[in-house]
GUDREN-906718 format. One record per residue: residue number from 1; residue in one letter; x, y, z of N, C-alpha, C in turn. Coordinates in steps of 0.05 Angstrom, whole numbers, padded with zeros to 5 digits. Layout:
   num   residuo   n_east   n_north     n_up   ca_east   ca_north    ca_up   c_east   c_north     c_up
   NUM         A        X         Y        Z         X          Y        Z        X         Y        Z
...
END
This chain:
   num   residuo   n_east   n_north     n_up   ca_east   ca_north    ca_up   c_east   c_north     c_up
     1         M    01637     02017    01677     01643      02019    01705    01663     01998    01713
     2         E    01679     02004    01732     01700      01985    01741    01687     01963    01757
     3         E    01700     01940    01756     01690      01917    01772    01693     01924    01802
     4         R    01714     01938    01809     01719      01945    01837    01698     01963    01848
     5         F    01689     01982    01831     01667      02000    01840    01641     01985    01845
     6         I    01635     01966    01827     01611      01951    01830    01612     01935    01856
     7         A    01635     01924    01863     01638      01910    01889    01634     01929    01912
     8         S    01645     01953    01910     01641      01973    01931    01612     01981    01934
     9         F    01598     01983    01911     01570      01990    01910    01554     01970    01926
    10         I    01559     01944    01920     01545      01923    01933    01552     01921    01963
    11         H    01577     01925    01970     01586      01925    01997    01572     01947    02013
    12         C    01570     01971    02002     01557      01994    02016    01528     01987    02022
    13         Y    01514     01975    02003     01486      01967    02008    01484     01948    02031
    14         F    01499     01927    02031     01496      01907    02052    01509     01915    02079
    15         I    01528     01932    02079     01539      01942    02104    01518     01959    02118
    16         A    01505     01977    02103     01484      01994    02115    01460     01977    02124
    17         F    01453     01957    02108     01432      01939    02116    01439     01924    02141
    18         G    01463     01913    02143     01471      01897    02166    01474     01914    02191
    19         V    01484     01938    02189     01486      01956    02212    01459     01961    02224
    20         L    01440     01967    02207     01413      01973    02217    01399     01949    02228
    21         I    01399     01927    02214     01386      01902    02224    01399     01893    02249
    22         G    01426     01891    02249     01440      01881    02272    01437     01899    02296
    23         G    01440     01925    02292     01437      01943    02314    01409     01943    02327
    24         A    01389     01941    02310     01361      01941    02320    01356     01915    02335
    25         I    01365     01893    02325     01359      01867    02339    01375     01865    02365
    26         I    01400     01871    02364     01417      01870    02389    01407     01890    02409
    27         G    01400     01914    02400     01389      01934    02418    01363     01926    02431
    28         S    01347     01912    02416     01321      01903    02427    01325     01881    02448
    29         I    01347     01865    02445     01353      01845    02465    01360     01859    02491
    30         G    01374     01882    02490     01380      01897    02514    01355     01909    02526
    31         S    01336     01917    02510     01310      01927    02520    01295     01904    02534
    32         F    01295     01881    02522     01282      01858    02534    01294     01851    02562
    33         A    01321     01853    02563     01335      01847    02588    01328     01867    02610
    34         T    01321     01892    02603     01315      01912    02623    01285     01914    02628
    35         G    01269     01897    02615     01240      01896    02620    01224     01914    02603
    36         E    01235     01925    02582     01220      01943    02564    01210     01926    02540
    37         A    01192     01938    02525     01180      01924    02502    01201     01922    02479
    38         P    01210     01898    02471     01231      01896    02452    01224     01905    02424
    39         F    01199     01901    02415     01191      01909    02388    01190     01940    02386
    40         S    01179     01953    02406     01178      01982    02405    01207     01993    02405
    41         A    01223     01981    02421     01251      01991    02422    01265     01986    02396
    42         M    01259     01964    02382     01271      01958    02357    01265     01980    02336
    43         G    01240     01989    02336     01232      02010    02318    01246     02037    02325
    44         Q    01248     02043    02350     01262      02068    02359    01292     02067    02353
    45         I    01304     02044    02357     01332      02041    02352    01338     02043    02322
    46         A    01320     02031    02306     01323      02033    02277    01322     02062    02267
    47         K    01304     02078    02279     01302      02106    02271    01328     02121    02277
    48         R    01339     02115    02300     01364      02129    02309    01389     02120    02294
    49         L    01389     02096    02283     01413      02085    02270    01414     02091    02240
    50         R    01393     02102    02229     01393      02106    02199    01417     02121    02189
    51         V    01422     02144    02200     01445      02161    02190    01471     02147    02195
    52         W    01474     02134    02219     01499      02122    02225    01505     02097    02208
    53         A    01484     02084    02199     01488      02061    02181    01499     02071    02154
    54         I    01489     02094    02145     01499      02105    02119    01528     02114    02122
    55         V    01534     02127    02145     01561      02136    02149    01580     02112    02151
    56         A    01572     02091    02165     01589      02068    02167    01593     02054    02140
    57         A    01573     02054    02124     01575      02041    02098    01593     02056    02079
    58         I    01593     02082    02079     01610      02097    02060    01638     02101    02071
    59         G    01643     02091    02095     01670      02092    02106    01677     02117    02121
    60         G    01657     02130    02132     01662      02154    02147    01658     02179    02130
    61         T    01653     02201    02143     01647      02226    02129    01671     02238    02116
    62         F    01695     02235    02128     01718      02249    02118    01727     02237    02091
    63         D    01724     02211    02087     01731      02199    02061    01712     02210    02039
    64         A    01686     02212    02046     01667      02222    02027    01673     02251    02019
    65         I    01680     02267    02039     01686      02295    02034    01712     02297    02017
    66         A    01731     02281    02023     01756      02281    02008    01751     02273    01979
    67         N    01734     02254    01974     01727      02246    01947    01712     02268    01932
    68         F    01694     02282    01946     01680      02304    01933    01700     02326    01926
    69         E    01719     02332    01944     01739      02352    01939    01756     02345    01915
    70         K    01764     02319    01914     01780      02310    01892    01765     02311    01866
    71         G    01739     02307    01867     01722      02308    01843    01719     02336    01833
    72         L    01721     02356    01850     01718      02383    01842    01742     02393    01826
    73         D    01764     02379    01828     01788      02386    01813    01788     02376    01784
    74         G    01766     02367    01775     01764      02359    01747    01756     02330    01743
    75         Q    01753     02315    01764     01746      02286    01762    01717     02283    01769
    76         A    01699     02290    01751     01670      02289    01756    01661     02261    01761
    77         I    01674     02241    01750     01666      02213    01753    01669     02205    01782
    78         D    01689     02216    01797     01692      02209    01825    01669     02219    01842
    79         V    01659     02243    01836     01636      02254    01850    01612     02236    01844
    80         F    01608     02229    01819     01586      02212    01811    01586     02185    01825
    81         K    01610     02173    01827     01613      02147    01840    01607     02150    01870
    82         Q    01616     02172    01882     01611      02175    01911    01581     02179    01916
    83         I    01567     02193    01898     01538      02197    01901    01524     02170    01898
    84         L    01534     02153    01880     01522      02127    01876    01526     02109    01901
    85         L    01550     02111    01913     01555      02096    01938    01537     02105    01960
    86         I    01532     02131    01963     01514      02141    01983    01486     02131    01978
    87         L    01477     02132    01953     01451      02122    01946    01448     02092    01951
    88         S    01469     02077    01947     01469      02049    01952    01465     02044    01982
    89         A    01479     02059    01999     01477      02057    02028    01449     02065    02037
    90         M    01438     02085    02024     01410      02093    02031    01390     02072    02023
    91         G    01395     02058    02001     01378      02036    01994    01379     02013    02013
    92         G    01403     02007    02024     01406      01986    02044    01391     01994    02070
    93         V    01392     02019    02077     01378      02029    02101    01348     02026    02097
    94         K    01338     02035    02074     01310      02034    02068    01299     02005    02068
    95         T    01315     01987    02056     01307      01959    02056    01305     01948    02085
    96         A    01325     01955    02101     01325      01946    02129    01301     01957    02145
    97         I    01295     01983    02140     01272      01995    02153    01246     01981    02145
    98         I    01243     01975    02120     01219      01961    02111    01217     01933    02124
    99         L    01240     01919    02125     01240      01892    02137    01233     01894    02167
   100         I    01245     01913    02181     01239      01916    02209    01210     01924    02214
   101         S    01199     01941    02197     01171      01949    02201    01152     01926    02195
   102         W    01159     01909    02176     01143      01884    02171    01145     01866    02195
   103         F    01169     01864    02207     01173      01845    02229    01158     01855    02254
   104         I    01159     01880    02261     01147      01890    02286    01119     01900    02282
   105         Q    01109     01900    02257     01082      01908    02250    01076     01936    02259
   106         E    01096     01954    02257     01093      01982    02263    01106     01998    02241
   107         D    01098     02023    02239     01110      02041    02219    01135     02054    02231
   108         V    01158     02049    02219     01183      02061    02228    01189     02084    02209
   109         T    01183     02108    02219     01189      02132    02202    01205     02152    02218
END
């Protein structure tokens, strides 16, 4: 595997992780400011941000679709790499969900 792909793999994981953690924490501050329960809001925000964190990590849906299309022209390794990047982003989201659920002591599903 290329060194550049491994860097992208790691970046995707931490971008998805950071989008979810940051969005949930900052969103809960807004809930606190409006008089709502911040921990409950953190769990709800984390649920809603899961897909968007993956999309942000892989660089948008159009790039992923373009890579899949390019892979169908005979470059199977490009499709495999794109699938690995998506799985990496999903891993970052899952790690963030687990961390948030530990923090708020609720199940975020």
